[in-house]
PAMAR-154726 format. One line per field, with one value per residue (C-alpha): residue number from 1; x, y, z. Coordinates in steps of 0.1 Angstrom, whole numbers, plus 5000, padded with zeros to 4 digits. Layout:
<pts>
num: [NUM|...];
x: [X|...];
y: [Y|...];
z: [Z|...];
</pts>
This chain:
<pts>
num: [1|2|3|4|5|6|7|8|9|10|11|12|13|14|15|16|17|18|19|20|21|22|23|24|25|26|27|28|29|30|31|32|33|34|35|36|37|38|39|40|41|42|43|44|45|46|47|48|49|50|51|52|53|54|55|56|57|58|59|60|61|62|63|64|65|66|67|68|69|70|71|72|73|74|75|76|77|78|79|80|81|82|83|84|85|86|87|88|89|90|91|92|93|94|95|96|97|98|99|100|101|102|103|104|105|106|107|108|109|110|111|112|113|114|115|116|117|118|119|120|121|122|123|124|125|126|127|128|129|130|131|132|133|134|135|136|137|138|139|140|141|142|143|144|145|146|147|148|149|150|151|152|153|154|155|156|157|158|159|160|161|162|163|164|165|166|167|168|169|170|171|172|173|174|175|176|177|178|179|180|181|182|183|184|185|186|187|188|189|190|191|192|193|194|195|196|197|198|199|200|201|202|203|204|205|206|207|208|209|210|211|212|213|214|215|216|217|218|219|220|221|222|223|224|225|226|227|228|229|230|231|232|233|234|235|236|237|238|239|240|241|242|243|244|245|246|247|248|249|250|251|252|253|254|255|256|257|258|259|260|261|262|263|264|265|266|267|268|269|270|271|272|273|274|275|276|277|278|279|280|281|282|283|284|285|286|287|288|289|290|291|292|293|294|295|296|297|298|299|300|301|302|303|304|305|306|307|308|309|310|311|312|313|314|315|316|317|318|319|320|321|322|323|324|325|326|327|328|329|330|331|332|333|334|335|336|337|338|339|340|341|342|343|344|345|346|347|348|349|350|351|352|353|354|355|356|357|358|359|360|361|362|363|364|365|366|367|368|369|370|371|372|373|374|375|376|377|378|379|380|381|382|383|384|385|386|387|388|389|390|391|392|393|394|395|396|397|398|399|400|401|402|403|404|405|406|407|408|409|410|411|412|413|414|415|416|417|418|419|420|421|422|423|424|425|426|427|428|429|430|431|432|433|434|435|436|437|438|439|440|441|442|443|444|445|446|447|448|449|450|451|452|453|454|455|456|457|458|459|460|461|462|463|464|465|466|467|468|469|470|471|472|473|474|475|476|477|478|479|480|481|482|483|484|485|486|487|488|489|490|491|492|493|494|495|496|497|498|499|500|501|502|503|504|505|506|507|508|509|510|511|512|513|514|515|516|517|518|519|520|521|522|523|524|525|526|527|528|529|530|531|532|533|534|535|536|537|538|539|540|541|542|543|544|545|546|547|548|549|550|551|552|553|554|555|556|557|558|559|560|561|562|563|564|565|566|567|568|569|570|571|572|573|574|575|576|577|578|579|580|581|582|583|584|585|586|587|588|589|590|591|592|593|594|595|596|597|598|599|600|601|602|603|604|605|606|607|608|609|610|611|612|613|614|615|616|617|618|619|620|621|622|623|624|625|626|627|628|629|630|631|632|633|634|635|636|637|638|639|640|641|642|643|644|645|646|647|648|649|650|651|652|653|654|655|656|657|658|659|660|661|662|663|664|665|666|667|668|669|670|671|672|673|674|675|676|677|678|679|680|681|682|683|684|685|686|687|688|689|690|691|692|693|694|695|696|697|698|699|700|701|702|703|704|705|706|707|708|709|710|711|712|713|714|715|716|717|718|719|720|721|722|723|724|725|726|727|728|729|730|731|732|733|734|735|736|737|738|739|740|741|742|743|744|745|746|747|748|749|750|751|752|753|754|755|756|757|758|759|760|761|762|763|764|765|766|767|768|769|770|771|772|773|774|775|776|777|778|779|780|781|782|783|784|785|786|787|788|789|790|791|792|793|794|795|796|797|798|799|800|801|802|803|804|805|806|807|808|809|810|811|812|813|814|815|816|817|818|819|820|821|822|823|824|825|826|827|828|829|830|831|832|833|834|835|836|837|838|839|840|841|842|843|844|845|846|847|848|849|850|851|852|853|854|855|856|857|858|859|860|861|862|863|864|865|866|867|868|869|870|871|872|873|874|875|876|877|878|879|880|881|882|883|884|885|886|887|888|889|890|891|892|893|894|895|896|897|898|899|900|901|902|903|904|905|906|907|908|909|910|911|912|913|914|915|916|917|918|919|920|921|922|923|924|925|926|927|928|929|930|931|932|933|934|935|936|937|938|939|940|941|942|943|944|945|946|947|948|949|950|951|952|953|954|955|956|957|958|959|960|961|962|963|964|965|966|967|968|969|970|971|972|973|974|975];
x: [4705|4682|4687|4678|4652|4638|4622|4616|4582|4562|4545|4578|4590|4624|4647|4649|4673|4697|4689|4692|4666|4682|4658|4659|4685|4705|4703|4676|4658|4625|4612|4585|4610|4593|4625|4659|4680|4717|4737|4769|4788|4778|4756|4721|4697|4666|4634|4607|4578|4602|4635|4661|4691|4721|4736|4780|4770|4780|4766|4739|4740|4700|4690|4661|4662|4660|4636|4605|4586|4595|4577|4602|4588|4616|4653|4674|4701|4712|4741|4766|4760|4732|4700|4668|4639|4602|4585|4546|4566|4581|4619|4651|4687|4714|4754|4767|4771|4737|4698|4687|4646|4627|4596|4558|4527|4528|4500|4510|4530|4555|4573|4603|4630|4655|4668|4695|4695|4693|4653|4634|4602|4578|4543|4521|4487|4459|4477|4493|4531|4554|4592|4613|4644|4668|4651|4611|4583|4565|4532|4528|4487|4486|4507|4483|4468|4432|4399|4422|4418|4458|4452|4454|4495|4505|4545|4573|4610|4637|4657|4691|4706|4679|4669|4632|4609|4582|4551|4522|4484|4459|4434|4458|4490|4524|4539|4572|4572|4586|4579|4545|4531|4527|4534|4516|4549|4520|4493|4468|4454|4465|4444|4476|4513|4547|4582|4605|4643|4660|4696|4709|4709|4674|4638|4610|4575|4548|4508|4476|4449|4412|4406|4429|4460|4491|4523|4562|4573|4609|4624|4649|4658|4630|4599|4587|4585|4566|4580|4563|4520|4504|4469|4449|4477|4500|4529|4536|4573|4581|4618|4640|4670|4688|4674|4655|4639|4600|4582|4548|4524|4558|4573|4606|4605|4639|4627|4653|4666|4684|4649|4623|4610|4606|4609|4600|4639|4625|4594|4591|4574|4571|4549|4543|4579|4584|4621|4636|4665|4698|4733|4768|4779|4747|4722|4685|4675|4636|4613|4589|4572|4594|4626|4650|4655|4688|4688|4721|4708|4708|4740|4726|4700|4689|4673|4659|4636|4647|4659|4687|4700|4731|4733|4769|4773|4748|4745|4727|4710|4708|4673|4682|4667|4693|4700|4705|4730|4727|4745|4715|4688|4693|4687|4664|4654|4645|4629|4635|4603|4592|4621|4614|4633|4636|4643|4653|4688|4675|4677|4715|4730|4732|4740|4709|4713|4749|4765|4790|4807|4817|4785|4799|4785|4801|4804|4777|4752|4752|4751|4776|4772|4800|4786|4791|4786|4811|4796|4754|4754|4721|4713|4684|4660|4679|4701|4734|4758|4798|4819|4845|4872|4898|4933|4923|4903|4876|4844|4843|4829|4840|4849|4850|4848|4866|4860|4887|4871|4902|4910|4869|4871|4863|4890|4874|4889|4889|4909|4945|4946|4923|4907|4905|4877|4863|4832|4825|4830|4867|4884|4925|4936|4972|4979|5005|5021|5026|5045|5012|5020|5004|4967|4936|4911|4921|4894|4906|4914|4930|4943|4975|4985|5011|4986|4999|4976|4970|4957|4952|4946|4944|4979|4994|4998|5004|5014|5008|5024|4998|5018|5054|5036|5055|5048|5056|5050|5045|5035|5042|5073|5089|5090|5078|5039|5032|5001|4988|4966|4950|4908|4904|4923|4918|4933|4924|4915|4959|4963|4977|4969|4954|4949|4924|4945|4936|4957|4941|4948|4981|4994|5017|5046|5060|5090|5100|5083|5073|5039|5034|5007|4984|4971|4975|4970|4937|4924|4944|4912|4905|4893|4869|4864|4878|4861|4864|4839|4852|4890|4889|4881|4884|4858|4869|4846|4858|4852|4838|4825|4831|4859|4865|4907|4910|4933|4937|4956|4975|4987|4992|5012|5011|4985|4966|4928|4904|4866|4848|4808|4793|4758|4759|4767|4748|4760|4743|4752|4773|4802|4805|4810|4840|4843|4804|4803|4785|4790|4761|4760|4745|4775|4757|4775|4760|4777|4762|4761|4749|4723|4715|4721|4730|4731|4759|4750|4786|4773|4746|4775|4796|4831|4847|4861|4846|4873|4852|4846|4867|4855|4861|4831|4841|4873|4875|4836|4826|4810|4828|4810|4808|4805|4843|4870|4896|4886|4901|4901|4912|4916|4902|4934|4949|4940|4965|4946|4933|4912|4896|4870|4863|4847|4838|4807|4803|4771|4790|4819|4813|4839|4844|4863|4906|4921|4953|4966|4993|5000|5024|5053|5051|5047|5072|5048|5015|5005|4994|4956|4937|4899|4898|4876|4897|4928|4940|4974|4976|5006|5008|5029|5014|5018|4997|4990|4979|4954|4954|4931|4920|4902|4897|4879|4888|4902|4909|4946|4965|4969|4928|4926|4922|4926|4902|4924|4919|4945|4940|4958|4972|4981|4993|5006|5047|5037|5015|5039|5047|5082|5082|5096|5122|5130|5126|5152|5175|5170|5181|5212|5225|5220|5234|5262|5270|5265|5288|5311|5317|5324|5344|5359|5359|5376|5398|5407|5413|5435|5457|5459|5479|5492|5507|5508|5526|5548|5557|5570|5587|5606|5610|5624|5646|5656|5663|5681|5703|5711|5723|5747|5771|5772|5784|5804|5823|5832|5843|5864|5881|5888|5901|5922|5943|5949|5967|5985|5997|6013|5996|5986|5982|5955|5943|5932|5922|5897|5888|5877|5860|5842|5833|5813|5799|5792|5772|5754|5742|5730|5711|5690|5686|5671|5646|5641|5634|5597|5569|5547|5569|5549|5562|5583|5602|5610|5628|5662|5672|5684|5713|5722|5718|5739|5768|5763|5767|5793|5811|5805|5816|5846|5853|5850|5877|5903|5895|5891|5918|5916|5884|5860|5852|5821|5793|5762|5740|5705|5684|5672|5635|5648|5656|5685|5676|5640|5633|5632|5635|5635|5668|5690|5671|5696|5733|5729|5723|5751|5771|5760|5771|5810|5811|5795|5801|5828|5848|5857|5860|5890|5889|5885|5845|5819|5793|5763|5738|5714|5683|5654|5616|5589|5551|5554|5580|5611|5633|5674|5689|5722|5740|5775|5791|5806|5802|5768|5747|5754|5786|5789|5770|5793|5819|5805|5799|5835|5846|5868|5856|5833|5810|5785|5767|5731|5728|5704|5678|5680|5667|5640|5626|5628|5609|5586|5574|5578|5554|5532|5531|5518|5549|5551|5587|5590|5628|5635|5666|5678|5709|5728|5736|5768|5776|5766|5730|5706|5688|5657|5643|5611|5597|5563|5530|5500];
y: [4953|4947|4953|4983|4977|4953|4983|5015|5018|5001|5021|5041|5035|5044|5074|5072|5092|5063|5056|5031|5016|5008|4980|4956|4935|4966|4967|4993|4988|4989|4998|5025|5058|5082|5109|5116|5142|5145|5160|5185|5155|5135|5111|5098|5095|5077|5075|5047|5028|5003|5021|5044|5037|5054|5054|5061|5053|5020|4998|5006|5012|5005|5019|5004|4986|5012|5032|5042|5035|5027|5054|5078|5099|5134|5138|5167|5181|5203|5222|5200|5171|5154|5138|5140|5126|5125|5093|5089|5085|5112|5131|5107|5118|5099|5113|5086|5063|5062|5068|5088|5094|5122|5110|5126|5116|5128|5123|5106|5122|5149|5171|5186|5223|5234|5263|5283|5277|5238|5244|5220|5225|5204|5199|5169|5163|5179|5196|5229|5238|5224|5235|5218|5228|5199|5195|5200|5204|5240|5239|5274|5274|5313|5308|5304|5328|5340|5321|5289|5262|5254|5220|5228|5230|5218|5223|5239|5241|5265|5287|5289|5321|5345|5330|5324|5298|5291|5279|5269|5263|5241|5268|5294|5312|5308|5327|5339|5335|5367|5365|5353|5364|5354|5369|5365|5356|5359|5373|5338|5308|5274|5243|5228|5235|5223|5234|5216|5220|5194|5221|5231|5266|5270|5266|5260|5267|5244|5247|5241|5273|5262|5272|5248|5265|5250|5273|5271|5299|5307|5320|5349|5376|5373|5366|5344|5352|5332|5313|5285|5284|5259|5263|5242|5222|5250|5260|5299|5311|5343|5353|5321|5328|5290|5265|5243|5203|5197|5161|5164|5129|5109|5128|5149|5186|5210|5246|5265|5296|5306|5296|5302|5272|5236|5199|5170|5148|5115|5097|5074|5046|5047|5042|5077|5085|5121|5143|5146|5159|5166|5164|5181|5151|5160|5130|5127|5111|5103|5081|5055|5029|5005|5018|5043|5055|5073|5089|5101|5130|5148|5135|5098|5091|5054|5040|5001|4989|4963|4983|5001|4967|4952|4979|4978|5010|5047|5073|5106|5120|5150|5154|5148|5111|5085|5052|5022|4990|4957|4927|4903|4924|4943|4984|5003|5041|5060|5098|5109|5089|5050|5033|5011|4980|4992|4960|4980|4963|4928|4918|4936|4907|4872|4880|4902|4910|4915|4947|4957|4988|5025|5030|5067|5097|5109|5145|5143|5133|5096|5068|5036|5009|4982|4948|4914|4911|4943|4976|4992|5025|5045|5080|5088|5073|5041|5017|4998|4971|4977|4945|4944|4919|4905|4895|4866|4879|4865|4893|4892|4913|4948|4952|4989|5016|5051|5086|5102|5134|5151|5125|5122|5082|5054|5030|4993|4968|4936|4905|4911|4944|4973|4987|5027|5029|5060|5081|5067|5030|5022|4997|4999|4972|4968|4943|4919|4916|4953|4952|4954|4934|4901|4896|4884|4918|4953|4963|5002|5028|5067|5094|5115|5151|5137|5123|5089|5062|5036|5004|4982|4942|4924|4911|4948|4982|4988|5036|5038|5058|5059|5092|5061|5038|5021|5004|5007|4983|4982|4951|4932|4904|4931|4951|4987|4978|4973|4952|4923|4943|4974|4980|5012|5048|5082|5117|5144|5180|5188|5158|5134|5098|5072|5036|5020|4982|4951|4966|5001|5033|5035|5069|5077|5102|5121|5133|5099|5079|5056|5043|5047|5031|5051|5047|5011|5010|5014|5006|4979|4957|4959|4994|4991|5024|5066|5097|5131|5148|5180|5194|5194|5153|5122|5089|5058|5028|4997|4963|4969|5009|5043|5065|5098|5110|5148|5159|5193|5178|5153|5180|5201|5179|5143|5137|5104|5118|5089|5093|5057|5049|5022|5009|5022|5055|5062|5038|5010|4997|4964|4961|4988|4977|4979|5011|5011|5049|5079|5117|5134|5171|5182|5170|5136|5105|5075|5047|5012|4977|4941|4954|4990|5022|5052|5089|5109|5147|5161|5199|5176|5150|5156|5152|5166|5142|5141|5126|5104|5114|5096|5088|5070|5048|5027|5024|4992|4989|5021|5042|5078|5113|5120|5162|5157|5166|5152|5128|5120|5089|5073|5034|5016|5016|4983|4979|4977|4960|4991|4979|5011|5009|5036|5041|5065|5089|5089|5090|5079|5058|5030|5005|4990|5014|5011|5027|5037|5042|5057|5054|5079|5074|5038|5036|5050|5054|5051|5014|4999|5001|4976|4970|4962|4990|4980|4977|4960|4973|4948|4951|4989|5002|5035|5066|5089|5081|5100|5072|5085|5072|5080|5064|5064|5052|5055|5084|5105|5118|5117|5153|5154|5130|5140|5122|5116|5118|5098|5106|5079|5071|5038|5036|5003|4993|4985|4944|4949|4969|4949|4957|4942|4912|4922|4946|4918|4904|4936|4935|4900|4906|4933|4918|4881|4903|4927|4894|4879|4910|4908|4873|4877|4906|4888|4859|4882|4902|4866|4861|4889|4880|4849|4864|4889|4863|4840|4872|4880|4841|4839|4872|4857|4826|4845|4862|4831|4821|4849|4844|4811|4821|4845|4821|4789|4816|4816|4782|4779|4815|4797|4766|4784|4809|4780|4768|4802|4806|4775|4782|4759|4783|4759|4741|4773|4786|4753|4753|4785|4782|4755|4780|4804|4775|4766|4806|4802|4778|4790|4825|4803|4783|4817|4831|4802|4810|4850|4837|4845|4815|4790|4755|4757|4738|4772|4773|4745|4730|4697|4674|4666|4704|4700|4668|4690|4718|4691|4674|4708|4717|4684|4685|4725|4704|4678|4707|4723|4690|4670|4634|4634|4617|4602|4605|4589|4607|4579|4583|4550|4542|4547|4589|4605|4632|4652|4654|4655|4690|4700|4734|4744|4749|4724|4695|4713|4725|4689|4682|4706|4698|4660|4677|4701|4685|4648|4640|4666|4652|4618|4602|4579|4584|4589|4589|4606|4595|4613|4592|4600|4580|4579|4566|4570|4601|4623|4622|4607|4624|4607|4622|4599|4600|4578|4608|4614|4617|4646|4643|4640|4674|4695|4688|4693|4730|4738|4730|4750|4788|4795|4825|4811|4794|4779|4783|4765|4740|4762|4787|4754|4745|4779|4777|4746|4761|4782|4761|4743|4772|4780|4748|4720|4692|4682|4667|4663|4637|4624|4597|4586|4555|4529|4526|4567|4589|4608|4596|4628|4617|4645|4637|4663|4661|4684|4688];
z: [4897|4871|4834|4825|4803|4824|4841|4815|4806|4785|4763|4757|4717|4713|4734|4775|4797|4812|4851|4878|4901|4935|4954|4988|4965|4965|5000|5008|5036|5018|4986|4993|4995|5009|5011|4999|5019|5013|5037|5044|5040|5009|5019|5009|5035|5026|5044|5038|5055|5072|5085|5071|5044|5041|5007|4998|4960|4968|4997|5017|5058|5073|5104|5117|5150|5178|5157|5180|5144|5116|5091|5083|5057|5065|5075|5080|5092|5124|5122|5140|5114|5133|5115|5125|5116|5131|5137|5151|5186|5188|5173|5167|5164|5150|5157|5135|5163|5180|5183|5206|5208|5219|5231|5217|5199|5165|5139|5112|5080|5101|5083|5094|5086|5111|5114|5124|5161|5157|5165|5148|5133|5130|5109|5119|5100|5122|5142|5146|5138|5170|5178|5196|5209|5221|5249|5248|5223|5222|5203|5181|5183|5173|5142|5119|5091|5098|5093|5088|5110|5119|5111|5077|5076|5042|5041|5055|5050|5057|5036|5058|5034|5043|5080|5066|5077|5050|5055|5023|5039|5025|5008|5016|5002|5010|5044|5062|5096|5117|5152|5162|5126|5098|5062|5028|5005|4972|4970|4950|4975|4965|4966|4977|4973|4981|4981|4957|4975|4948|4948|4984|4966|4950|4962|4942|4950|4931|4936|4920|4923|4930|4890|4883|4868|4876|4888|4902|4918|4923|4955|4949|4978|5003|4974|4953|4914|4895|4865|4851|4850|4833|4819|4794|4790|4780|4796|4797|4815|4828|4830|4843|4863|4860|4842|4868|4868|4881|4875|4864|4859|4858|4830|4840|4830|4823|4823|4797|4812|4779|4755|4782|4775|4789|4777|4788|4798|4800|4815|4839|4849|4886|4908|4925|4913|4929|4928|4951|4947|4921|4935|4928|4901|4885|4892|4899|4925|4930|4954|4941|4955|4934|4953|4948|4915|4897|4867|4847|4833|4798|4785|4773|4755|4755|4725|4732|4700|4681|4649|4672|4687|4674|4651|4636|4616|4610|4590|4584|4549|4542|4548|4583|4582|4599|4583|4608|4593|4609|4603|4611|4612|4575|4572|4586|4582|4614|4605|4645|4651|4640|4624|4594|4575|4540|4513|4477|4481|4484|4451|4447|4470|4484|4520|4523|4558|4562|4569|4586|4601|4587|4565|4549|4527|4500|4490|4465|4495|4481|4510|4511|4535|4534|4531|4534|4494|4486|4491|4485|4472|4475|4457|4480|4449|4439|4453|4434|4446|4440|4438|4459|4458|4480|4476|4467|4436|4450|4462|4501|4531|4530|4571|4574|4548|4551|4537|4523|4511|4499|4472|4470|4471|4500|4509|4518|4543|4526|4527|4528|4519|4514|4483|4468|4455|4438|4442|4405|4417|4404|4422|4432|4453|4475|4502|4511|4481|4481|4512|4538|4567|4572|4578|4570|4572|4573|4598|4607|4581|4596|4570|4588|4587|4563|4539|4545|4552|4579|4582|4613|4618|4645|4637|4630|4612|4586|4574|4533|4515|4479|4462|4460|4471|4503|4530|4566|4587|4627|4646|4677|4660|4649|4683|4672|4682|4717|4709|4692|4667|4655|4653|4653|4642|4645|4638|4662|4656|4655|4631|4656|4652|4678|4677|4690|4699|4716|4747|4754|4733|4714|4703|4674|4682|4646|4666|4670|4646|4676|4691|4728|4753|4768|4799|4801|4841|4836|4799|4786|4769|4735|4722|4698|4684|4693|4683|4693|4716|4707|4712|4748|4752|4732|4737|4736|4734|4753|4755|4796|4786|4780|4784|4781|4774|4787|4753|4775|4802|4781|4758|4783|4813|4798|4821|4818|4826|4823|4831|4830|4820|4824|4839|4870|4859|4827|4799|4795|4764|4765|4748|4720|4687|4667|4650|4658|4661|4642|4651|4632|4625|4656|4672|4693|4694|4680|4701|4687|4708|4707|4735|4724|4714|4733|4721|4738|4740|4748|4760|4786|4797|4830|4818|4854|4872|4906|4932|4965|4995|5020|5053|5091|5092|5122|5152|5168|5159|5175|5146|5144|5142|5108|5115|5117|5094|5119|5149|5179|5195|5225|5223|5258|5280|5282|5246|5212|5188|5160|5132|5112|5086|5060|5031|5000|4990|4952|4935|4898|4903|4877|4893|4930|4949|4960|4991|5002|5040|5059|5097|5101|5120|5112|5074|5052|5020|5012|5009|4980|4968|4978|4977|5017|5031|5062|5078|5108|5137|5158|5186|5184|5214|5236|5213|5197|5158|5128|5105|5070|5042|5009|4982|4942|4910|4876|4863|4895|4896|4927|4935|4938|4960|4998|5026|5060|5092|5121|5153|5181|5211|5229|5267|5277|5312|5305|5306|5276|5253|5224|5230|5268|5257|5235|5266|5289|5269|5265|5300|5309|5285|5300|5339|5324|5304|5339|5361|5340|5337|5376|5378|5348|5367|5404|5385|5368|5397|5413|5387|5389|5426|5420|5393|5420|5445|5421|5412|5445|5452|5418|5433|5464|5448|5427|5460|5473|5440|5440|5478|5462|5436|5458|5478|5452|5433|5466|5473|5433|5433|5471|5447|5420|5445|5463|5428|5417|5459|5449|5419|5396|5372|5340|5360|5377|5338|5326|5357|5351|5316|5325|5355|5328|5312|5345|5349|5316|5324|5353|5336|5315|5346|5359|5331|5324|5367|5355|5336|5361|5342|5358|5352|5319|5294|5288|5327|5333|5317|5302|5326|5301|5314|5348|5354|5335|5355|5390|5376|5366|5403|5417|5396|5411|5449|5441|5427|5464|5483|5470|5469|5495|5474|5446|5429|5399|5385|5372|5350|5347|5314|5315|5316|5284|5302|5268|5269|5310|5320|5357|5375|5378|5410|5433|5433|5437|5475|5485|5466|5480|5520|5512|5498|5525|5559|5546|5534|5536|5573|5567|5578|5550|5510|5505|5480|5462|5441|5425|5405|5386|5380|5370|5393|5387|5364|5388|5383|5414|5425|5458|5464|5492|5505|5534|5551|5583|5588|5595|5637|5634|5606|5630|5662|5641|5627|5667|5671|5639|5643|5612|5603|5579|5577|5545|5537|5509|5522|5540|5513|5490|5505|5513|5473|5470|5497|5469|5438|5452|5462|5423|5411|5417|5437|5452|5479|5498|5523|5547|5562|5576|5567|5591|5588|5585|5558|5542|5521|5505|5486|5459|5444|5412|5399|5395|5411];
</pts>
């Protein structure tokens, strides 16, 4: 944007209203603005000679492509929110997304009005009125006054409230359409006339009669009432119901309803400027050949002459004249029309033009000006010089001057302290020696309701009780000041103290004797001054512009409501001066800065904070029908990447817009505020989503913000769902898990089957074991019985003890063989124990068959009988066979040998006898009359088969000796 003074009217000396010019540099489609129209959503539409711009207060969106003709002089809106504009080639409708052209041939400069039936009335040059019903055009040839060429239509406008179409004709009056006829509304003819519809609810007619009289009429209750008449440069007013504005010869007039008088608010030096619209925020919009003009209203008046630039202080004397002092340009006198430099003080001071902050007027009307060489005093006729010394005893600068009206004294901020100065010029200094915080210069001075003085500097703050001459200091180093320094002070209508600091606004809490920072989130830089606008608002001068603080909201609920002003909404000063503010007796506030001086008129300034209106602009590049508050959108099938663009409408926002959004069902809370006006949602799954977005600028409270909403639906095939991969993984896990489960269960079932089979075999082995054990016991008991029958009692007792030991060993081996887990260390017995069992058995057999055989049990050196283990009860049956079937039938004394050795990790047991041999034994058994038949070896062979099925590898071989007898070889190993 151009600097403000670069487009001020060149012939104006002093004051102007605050306005802003938008050109193609700011994005406007073309400079020659023909029409400005605000739709129901709040957008401004600007028609130019080269296309259309839509403006939301922050950026322009231009419509050029698709227009059948670029020259646009009028725009309007129908009940559905569509924007219509006439062109030389027919009507065009814009629905927020697309342009629709309805071909026709219009003469240049057509104007339109839309009635409540959405019929469009079109006024075209040198032709009659045409009505368009949305499909076809109909010429209204009969609709014209008698004896007037229908081509003389000047303007037309539709009043939706009274449902009246108003038409003016050149050389005739204003008429209302009633069916196919016209009703005359004003009983006089105009040379030319046109409607002024600057506010939606008000309609005015401005016309010029043939005798040169200019008149303005207000449309009220179905008729026009004259409110202004200008004749021979004199304005004559009737009763005006409401303030209204009009532009005449580049001057903007205001007609005051209370006084029935008019005044020029400001002037414009723009070619063909026309007042088009006044929006809800109080902004005036003008069209011109030099772009779009935004006038910010009457709240700010701008003074741009050299006398008003780089001012540091201002005061108004008792005669109503203003005195302006500057650090570089000296002292000026301003009578409301012209500013003149005054030089009467020059002989009194060395630094002739070095004035500082806080010019004051004492109780007698004398003016006091702080200066680089002390203080300049003016009594209305003469200047005098008051020398003011600092803590170093030298005459130095007085940076700020405070008037204590109660004590009729001044307090000047000087080097390392302050000077109390009576109105007669007596000076009393207090500073660091008396207990003030350490600093260079005091730049802010105030007095609270307890009659304590406050002195601020760039290093801290001190509170001074002059009655007891004591200081209490606040500094960042001490920890009781949330800032590095204090620049300005102010006492509000309640007597509470406010401080402008290096870090925003500070507030003194009397109840806790503490200083709190206020509004630090938005106002956090240097605050150069604080002053009250009235009892409801404070005005705050910061480096980046002006802020107003709503005192009512703060005192009522603690809410910080700030409204911010800068060059974007009316305040064009750059860096308001330190303590550079003055409030005159009329309540006007003068704000000094390095560039211009601004007069703020409180009762003309709009202090209401208007929230921005947020809207959804596009979704996935498709523009949205803006006529709906809640929009529904179907994302194309198979797509799940969603990009949403959003924007905000507002024409008084001083800063960039911030946005916060929420996707219901996905986001748990609103997002952080962001500057980007778009958001991506990649990888959404099939569902219907509600997206909300809100916008804000400085000062708008969260509870005042309304969100825009769009509901969109995503429909995806299963394989495109974002959770599909997880679903595949889950199903894969389930499948693999199920497969593994069935494999495990099958393996477990087979294991159990094997275990059951082993248990069966084990039971079989146990059964065989139990079959073998009674046979063995029977034989032993028979031997003992023979001893007892032969009266060999003592020997029988000895052998009975041995028999009990043998039975115990037998039971131990049986217990070990009861464990179904056969192949384990615990299920076998030591070879040592097997040898002992065999020895006992053989000796019992020797008792039975006396002098029948001898025996030997041997074990090879490589076997350790203690650590070598074998399955129990495998060898004994073969020993029994050798005795009972071999050695027993031998005529001479026989010999039994049982030998144990190790061969290739196998245990070899050889049972050898020199008995009668297997063939002879069978013959003897056939001829024997004995009823009992031994089954020991048969049982053990069956048991071996079972053990081999359970993991052992036991082989039993037999052979006959050459000279009689049998050799049994038992090999025990594992599979």
